[in-house]
C-alpha positions in Angstrom: -1.5 -23.0 -25.5 2.1 -21.8 -24.7 2.2 -18.2 -23.5 5.1 -15.8 -23.6 4.3 -15.0 -20.0 2.0 -16.0 -17.2 1.3 -13.6 -14.4 0.2 -15.1 -11.1 -2.2 -12.7 -9.4 -4.5 -9.9 -10.7 -3.8 -7.3 -8.1 -2.5 -3.9 -9.2 1.1 -5.1 -9.5 0.1 -8.2 -11.5 -2.1 -6.1 -13.8 0.7 -3.6 -14.3 3.1 -6.3 -15.3 0.6 -7.9 -17.6 -0.1 -4.6 -19.4 3.6 -3.8 -19.7 4.4 -7.2 -21.3 1.3 -7.0 -23.5 2.5 -3.6 -24.8 5.8 -5.2 -25.7 4.0 -7.6 -28.0 4.0 -10.6 -25.7 1.1 -13.1 -25.3 0.1 -12.9 -21.6 -2.2 -14.9 -19.4 -3.2 -13.7 -15.9 -4.3 -16.2 -13.4 -6.2 -15.0 -10.3 -7.3 -17.3 -7.4 -10.2 -15.0 -6.3 -13.5 -14.7 -8.3 -12.6 -11.2 -9.4 -9.6 -9.1 -10.2 -8.2 -6.4 -8.0 -6.2 -8.0 -5.1 -6.2 -5.4 -2.3 -7.7 -2.8 -4.6 -11.4 -3.9 -4.7 -14.8 -2.7 -3.8 -18.1 -4.4 -2.7 -21.6 -3.8 -1.5 -21.5 -6.3 1.4 -22.0 -3.8 4.2 -25.1 -2.3 2.8 -26.6 -2.7 -0.7 -26.8 1.0 -1.2 -23.2 1.7 -0.1 -20.0 1.0 -2.1 -17.3 -0.1 0.4 -13.6 -0.3 -0.4 -12.7 -3.8 0.8 -9.1 -3.1 1.6 -7.2 0.1 0.4 -8.9 3.3 -0.5 -6.8 6.4 -1.1 -4.1 6.5 -3.8 -1.5 9.3 -3.7 1.2 6.9 -4.9 -0.9 5.9 -7.9 -1.5 9.5 -8.7 2.3 10.2 -8.7 3.3 7.0 -10.4 4.7 7.4 -13.9 4.0 3.7 -14.4 0.3 3.9 -13.8 0.1 7.2 -15.7 1.7 5.5 -18.8 -1.3 3.3 -19.3 -3.8 6.1 -19.9 -6.4 4.5 -17.6 -8.7 7.5 -18.0 -9.4 6.2 -21.5 -10.6 2.9 -19.9 -13.1 4.4 -17.4 -11.0 5.6 -14.5 -12.1 8.9 -13.0 -10.3 10.4 -10.0 -12.1 12.2 -7.2 -10.9 14.4 -4.3 -12.4 15.2 -0.9 -12.7 19.0 -0.1 -9.5 18.6 2.0 -6.9 15.9 2.0 -6.5 14.8 5.6 -7.7 15.9 9.0 -6.5 15.0 12.5 -8.9 15.9 15.4 -7.1 17.0 18.5 -8.3 16.5 22.1 -9.3 20.2 22.5 -11.8 19.9 19.6 -9.5 21.6 17.1 -8.2 20.0 13.9 -4.9 19.8 12.0 -5.9 19.8 8.3 -3.8 19.1 5.3 -5.0 20.8 2.1 -3.8 20.5 -1.5 -3.1 24.3 -1.2 0.0 24.6 0.9 -0.7 28.1 1.9 -4.1 27.0 3.4 -2.2 24.2 5.3 0.3 26.7 6.6 -2.3 29.2 7.6 -4.1 26.6 9.6 -1.0 25.4 11.3 0.1 28.9 12.2 -3.3 29.4 13.9 -2.3 26.5 16.2 1.3 27.6 16.8 2.9 30.8 15.5 5.8 30.1 13.2 4.7 26.6 12.2 3.2 27.9 9.0 6.6 29.3 7.8 8.3 26.1 8.9 5.8 24.1 6.9 6.3 26.2 3.8 10.1 25.9 4.2 9.7 22.1 4.1 7.5 22.4 1.0 10.1 24.5 -0.7 12.8 21.8 0.0 10.4 19.1 -1.3 9.9 21.0 -4.5 13.6 20.5 -5.3 14.1 17.0 -3.9 10.7 15.3 -4.1 10.5 14.4 -7.8 14.0 12.8 -7.6 13.2 11.0 -4.4 9.9 9.6 -5.7 11.7 8.6 -8.9 14.4 6.9 -6.9 11.9 5.0 -4.8 9.8 3.8 -7.7 12.5 2.5 -10.0 14.7 -0.6 -9.8 17.6 -0.4 -7.4 20.1 1.2 -7.8 18.3 4.3 -9.1 21.1 5.7 -11.3 19.3 8.6 -13.2 17.1 9.8 -10.3 20.0 9.2 -7.9 22.1 11.7 -9.9 19.3 14.2 -9.9 18.9 13.8 -6.2 22.5 14.5 -5.6 22.3 17.7 -7.6 19.1 18.8 -5.8 20.7 18.3 -2.4 23.1 21.2 -3.0 20.1 23.6 -2.8 18.4 22.2 0.3 21.3 21.9 2.8 23.2 18.8 1.5 24.0 16.3 4.1 22.0 18.2 6.7 18.8 17.5 4.6 19.9 13.8 4.2 20.2 13.7 8.0 16.7 15.2 8.4 15.2 12.5 6.0 16.9 9.8 8.1 15.7 11.3 11.4 12.9 9.4 13.1 9.5 11.1 12.6 9.1 11.8 16.4 12.4 13.6 16.6 12.1 15.4 13.3 8.7 16.9 14.1 9.9 18.0 17.5 12.8 19.9 15.9 10.9 21.4 13.0 7.6 22.5 14.6 6.5 24.0 17.9 2.9 22.8 17.9 1.3 19.5 18.0 -0.9 20.1 14.9 2.0 20.1 12.4 3.6 17.3 14.2 0.6 14.9 14.0 0.3 15.6 10.3 3.8 14.3 9.6 3.8 11.5 12.2 0.3 10.3 11.2 1.4 9.9 7.6 4.6 8.1 8.8 2.4 5.7 10.8 0.8 4.4 7.6 3.6 1.9 7.6 5.0 -0.2 10.4 8.2 1.8 10.9 8.3 2.9 14.6 8.0 6.7 14.9 11.3 6.6 16.9 13.1 4.6 14.1 15.0 5.9 11.1 13.0 6.0 7.9 9.7 7.1 9.6 10.5 10.8 9.1 11.1 10.3 5.4 7.8 8.4 4.9 5.9 11.0 6.9 7.3 13.8 4.8 6.7 11.9 1.6 3.1 11.2 2.1 2.3 14.7 3.5 4.0 16.4 0.6 2.2 14.1 -1.9 -1.0 15.2 -0.2 -0.2 18.7 -1.3 0.9 17.9 -4.8 -1.4 15.2 -6.0 -3.8 14.9 -3.0 -5.2 11.6 -1.7 -7.4 10.8 -4.7 -10.0 8.0 -4.9 -11.5 6.3 -8.0 -15.0 7.3 -8.7 -17.4 4.5 -7.9 -15.0 2.5 -5.7 -11.4 1.5 -5.3 -12.0 -1.5 -7.6 -12.5 0.9 -10.5 -8.7 1.4 -10.6 -7.9 -2.3 -11.1 -11.0 -2.8 -13.3 -9.6 -0.1 -15.6 -6.3 -1.9 -15.8 -8.1 -5.2 -16.6 -10.2 -3.5 -19.3 -7.1 -2.1 -20.9 -5.4 -5.4 -20.8 -8.3 -7.3 -22.3 -8.8 -4.7 -24.9 -5.2 -5.3 -26.1 -5.8 -9.1 -26.4 -4.6 -10.3 -23.0 -6.5 -13.0 -21.1 -7.5 -13.1 -17.5 -8.9 -16.2 -15.8 -10.4 -15.8 -12.3 -11.0 -18.6 -9.8 -7.8 -20.1 -11.1 -5.5 -20.7 -8.2 -1.9 -21.4 -9.1 -0.5 -24.2 -6.9 2.9 -24.9 -8.5 5.5 -23.1 -10.7 7.1 -25.7 -12.9 10.9 -25.6 -13.1 13.2 -27.5 -15.4 16.9 -27.0 -15.4 16.6 -24.1 -13.0 14.3 -22.3 -15.5 10.6 -21.6 -15.0 8.7 -23.4 -17.7 5.1 -22.9 -16.7 2.5 -23.0 -13.9 -0.1 -25.5 -12.7 -3.5 -24.6 -11.2 -5.5 -26.3 -8.5 -7.7 -28.0 -11.1 -4.6 -29.7 -12.6 -4.4 -27.6 -15.7 -0.9 -26.7 -16.9 0.1 -23.4 -18.6 3.5 -23.6 -20.3 5.5 -20.4 -20.9 8.1 -19.5 -23.4 9.7 -16.6 -21.6 8.6 -15.6 -18.1 6.5 -16.2 -15.0 5.7 -13.0 -13.0 4.6 -13.8 -9.5 2.5 -11.2 -7.8 2.5 -13.2 -4.6 4.0 -12.7 -1.2 7.6 -13.9 -0.9 6.8 -16.5 1.7 4.3 -18.1 -0.7 6.6 -18.0 -3.7 9.5 -19.7 -2.0 7.6 -21.8 0.5 4.6 -23.1 -1.5 4.7 -22.5 -5.2 8.2 -23.8 -5.9 9.4 -27.3 -5.3 11.8 -27.1 -2.3 14.4 -28.8 -4.4 14.3 -25.9 -6.9 15.0 -23.3 -4.2 18.7 -22.8 -3.3 19.4 -23.7 0.3 20.7 -20.2 0.9 17.3 -18.7 -0.1 15.5 -21.2 2.1 17.7 -20.2 5.0 17.3 -16.5 4.4 13.5 -16.8 4.1 13.4 -17.9 7.7 14.3 -14.4 8.6 11.7 -12.7 6.3 9.6 -10.5 8.5 5.9 -9.7 7.7 4.4 -6.3 8.7 1.8 -6.3 11.4 -1.7 -7.6 11.0 -4.8 -5.4 10.4 -8.3 -5.0 11.7 -10.6 -3.0 9.4 -14.1 -1.9 10.3 -16.5 -0.6 7.6 -19.7 1.4 8.5 -22.7 2.5 6.5 -23.9 5.7 8.3 -27.2 7.4 7.8 -25.7 10.8 8.0 -22.4 12.8 8.3 -20.1 11.9 11.1 -20.8 14.3 14.1 -17.2 15.3 14.6 -16.6 17.8 17.3 -15.3 21.0 15.7 -15.5 19.5 12.2 -13.4 21.5 9.7 -15.3 23.5 7.1 -13.7 21.5 4.3 -14.3 17.9 5.0 -11.2 15.7 4.8 -11.2 12.4 3.0 -8.7 10.8 5.3 -8.9 11.2 9.1 -6.2 10.1 11.5 -7.3 9.2 15.1 -4.7 9.7 17.9 -4.5 12.2 20.7 -0.9 13.1 20.0 2.4 11.9 18.5 3.1 10.3 21.9 -0.2 8.5 21.7 0.6 7.1 18.2 4.1 6.1 19.3 2.7 4.2 22.3 0.1 2.3 20.2 2.7 1.4 17.5 5.2 0.3 20.2 2.6 -1.9 21.8 2.0 -3.6 18.4 5.8 -4.1 17.9 6.0 -5.7 21.3 3.2 -8.2 20.5 0.5 -6.4 22.5 -3.0 -5.5 21.2 -3.1 -1.7 21.5 -5.3 -0.2 24.3 -6.0 2.9 22.3 -5.2 2.0 18.7 -4.0 4.6 16.2 -6.5 4.5 13.4 -6.5 5.6 9.8 -10.0 6.2 8.5 -11.8 7.4 5.4 -14.9 9.4 4.7 -15.6 7.9 1.3 -18.8 9.7 0.4 -17.2 13.0 1.3 -14.5 12.0 -1.2 -16.7 10.6 -3.9 -20.5 11.2 -3.7 -21.1 8.1 -5.8 -20.3 5.9 -2.8 -23.7 6.1 -1.0 -27.0 8.0 -1.1 -27.0 11.7 -0.6 -26.7 12.8 3.0 -25.1 9.5 4.1 -21.5 8.4 4.6 -19.6 5.3 3.7 -16.9 5.2 6.3 -14.1 2.9 7.4 -11.2 2.7 9.9 -8.4 0.3 10.2 -5.5 -0.2 12.7 -2.6 -2.6 13.1 -2.4 -5.5 15.5 0.5 -7.9 16.2 1.1 -10.9 13.9 1.7 -12.9 17.1 -0.1 -11.7 20.2 1.5 -11.8 23.7 -1.0 -9.7 25.6 -3.9 -7.2 25.4 -2.7 -3.8 26.5 -6.3 -2.8 27.0 -8.9 -4.5 29.3 -7.6 -8.0 28.6 -10.7 -9.1 26.8 -9.1 -9.7 23.4 -7.0 -12.9 23.1 -5.4 -12.4 19.7 -7.1 -15.4 18.1 -9.1 -13.0 15.9 -12.2 -15.1 15.8 -15.6 -13.4 15.5 -15.7 -12.5 19.2 -12.1 -11.0 19.2 -12.9 -9.0 16.0 -16.2 -7.6 17.4 -14.7 -6.7 20.7 -11.8 -4.9 19.1 -14.2 -3.1 16.7 -16.1 -1.9 19.7 -12.8 -0.5 21.1 -12.1 1.3 17.8 -15.7 2.6 17.7 -15.4 3.9 21.2 -12.4 6.1 20.2 -14.6 7.5 17.4 -17.5 8.1 19.7 -15.3 10.2 21.9 -14.3 12.5 19.0 -17.8 12.3 17.4 -20.5 12.0 20.1 -23.5 10.2 18.7 -21.4 8.3 16.1 -23.1 5.0 17.1 -26.6 6.4 16.5 -25.6 6.9 12.8 -24.7 3.3 12.2 -27.0 1.4 9.7 -24.6 -1.5 9.3 -21.1 -2.6 10.3 -18.6 -5.1 9.0 -15.4 -6.2 10.7 -12.5 -7.8 8.8 -9.8 -9.2 11.0 -6.5 -10.8 10.0 -8.0 -14.1 9.1 -10.8 -12.6 7.0 -8.4 -10.4 5.1 -6.1 -13.3 4.2 -9.1 -15.4 3.1 -10.1 -12.7 0.7 -6.5 -12.1 -0.5 -3.8 -14.7 0.1 -1.1 -12.1 -0.1 -2.4 -10.4 3.1 -0.9 -13.0 5.4 -2.2 -12.5 8.9 -3.6 -9.2 7.7 -0.2 -7.8 6.6 -0.9 -5.2 4.0 2.6 -4.4 2.7 4.1 -7.8 1.7 6.7 -7.5 4.5 7.9 -5.0 7.0 8.8 -1.5 5.7 11.6 -1.1 8.2 15.0 -0.4 6.9 16.4 -3.8 7.5 14.1 -5.2 4.9 14.2 -2.5 2.2 16.3 -1.8 -0.9 18.9 -4.6 -1.4 17.5 -6.4 1.6 14.0 -6.9 0.0 12.9 -9.6 0.1 16.2 -11.2 0.8 19.7 -9.7 1.4 21.5 -9.2 -1.9 18.5 -9.2 -4.2 16.7 -5.9 -4.1 15.4 -6.5 -7.7 12.7 -8.5 -9.3 15.0 -11.4 -10.4 14.9 -14.6 -8.5 17.4 -17.6 -8.4 15.1 -19.3 -11.0 15.7 -18.2 -14.5 12.6 -16.7 -16.1 10.8 -16.2 -12.7 10.3 -12.7 -11.4 8.9 -11.5 -8.1 6.4 -8.7 -8.9 4.6 -8.3 -5.6 4.9 -5.8 -2.7 7.5 -8.2 -1.2 9.9 -6.9 -3.8 11.5 -3.5 -4.0 10.1 -0.8 -3.4 7.5 -2.5 -1.3 3.9 -1.7 -0.3 1.6 0.9 -1.7 -0.5 1.1 -4.9 2.2 2.5 -7.3 2.6 -0.5 -9.6 6.4 -0.2 -9.4 6.9 -3.8 -8.2 5.0 -5.2 -11.1 6.6 -2.8 -13.6 10.1 -3.7 -12.3 9.3 -7.4 -12.8 8.0 -6.9 -16.3 10.9 -4.7 -17.4 13.4 -7.2 -15.9 11.7 -10.0 -17.9 11.9 -7.8 -21.1 15.6 -7.1 -20.5 16.4 -10.7 -20.0 14.5 -11.6 -23.1 16.4 -9.1 -25.2 19.6 -10.5 -23.7 18.6 -14.0 -24.7 18.5 -15.3 -21.1 14.9 -16.5 -20.9 14.7 -19.2 -23.6 16.4 -22.6 -24.0 19.4 -22.4 -26.3 17.6 -24.2 -29.1 14.6 -22.0 -29.0 16.7 -18.8 -29.0 17.9 -19.4 -32.5 14.5 -20.5 -33.8 12.8 -17.4 -32.6 15.6 -15.0 -33.5 15.9 -13.6 -30.0 
């Protein structure tokens, strides 16, 4: 059978692209190398049979704000969102906590208790976000350049200080938080959110990301799908299949066929060929697209040269625990947060991130963690907690900034030793944590890549989020869009603009680009265009 489109990869971006093309009346086949759909949005029961564990990602503020994902009505296909009692908590060395609530007044009151005046400063930032935020999010999650939302952004800036606010957004998170807030509690909330990506806290762009995620926490929260992260992508798959789309798992694509500089189909590992009439959407990391799936002769020499400079984001080590009771946090907040950040201070985060950037395994890793049963009681038996923590490590290790015991080979011994280092940080904040552990699983960079080929070396975001590889520089200078040098081939993964995060924009941009080119008659051979009336 010849399909209108073949989508490579059934992660969230691939499934978004597939649904968008299906809605346009195209026949669409999705091919997924793994045995199930989901990509980096999956769940399992490997840690303990009574516990649902999110294999990779877990909280989805960008999905909740995404007009792309909202457009599919996934609630009609079984998706239910759940929220923890509070959004995010950050334990401080003195036993107190900085807590982000969906109610901004509650957040401000808590911050003012730490440092008088920080509550008002927080509410001022929220007020600015109310005007600018919708346009900023719209600009980030649409193809570049964002004409409509860009115009709205320019109009909104008049009400929030104009260029001064632009300067604030471009200010590094470390400096921005020092200027805006007097106390460490407010500072760690912004900086901790900024540290979700690999932008150094002393580099431009980090302040914008920190503000973005913190403000999303107060507008849409950090929701989780009921029953596990995989329920989000399963709902996308159910919608797609219900509309007549076809998904084949355990079907690894090994080659994209190109004739006359046009994508004509794909070939899978078993030798089966799948011809296409209109488009191939590749939800794959850029290095795999240009370095593995395409014949080198089909890739322009300028692209091959530029790809040598493509920079991945750091690797990841993730530890999952099944706990027989709540985490014994010191001074635990009354309203349990779903997400918990672990670092003593902004300076502590900055040090850990700078060690990773320098190729050193961090001595005291900054950790993002999730109390999943607190967020969704369906994750484990009553009175228990399904918990995880992850942190970044170098793609190429030069040294261990800790005790020197970790080599950076990320074999089983390395992974377990580093997991012990992570668990020791938790034990300091939650004495007795180790006594609660029923089971533990460690996924290092190699294990992550084995479970999802897009997570090269444990890189979660399809390439660094630093400014030199964003916008028109993503994935290569001068692109910044889903189109590739091959006609009918579109990049729909996190390697494309706007990058990592479960928002579906990369897949949607690719699908819309394919639809636009089809309407313009650019995707079909000249003979076929007339025959199909396109």
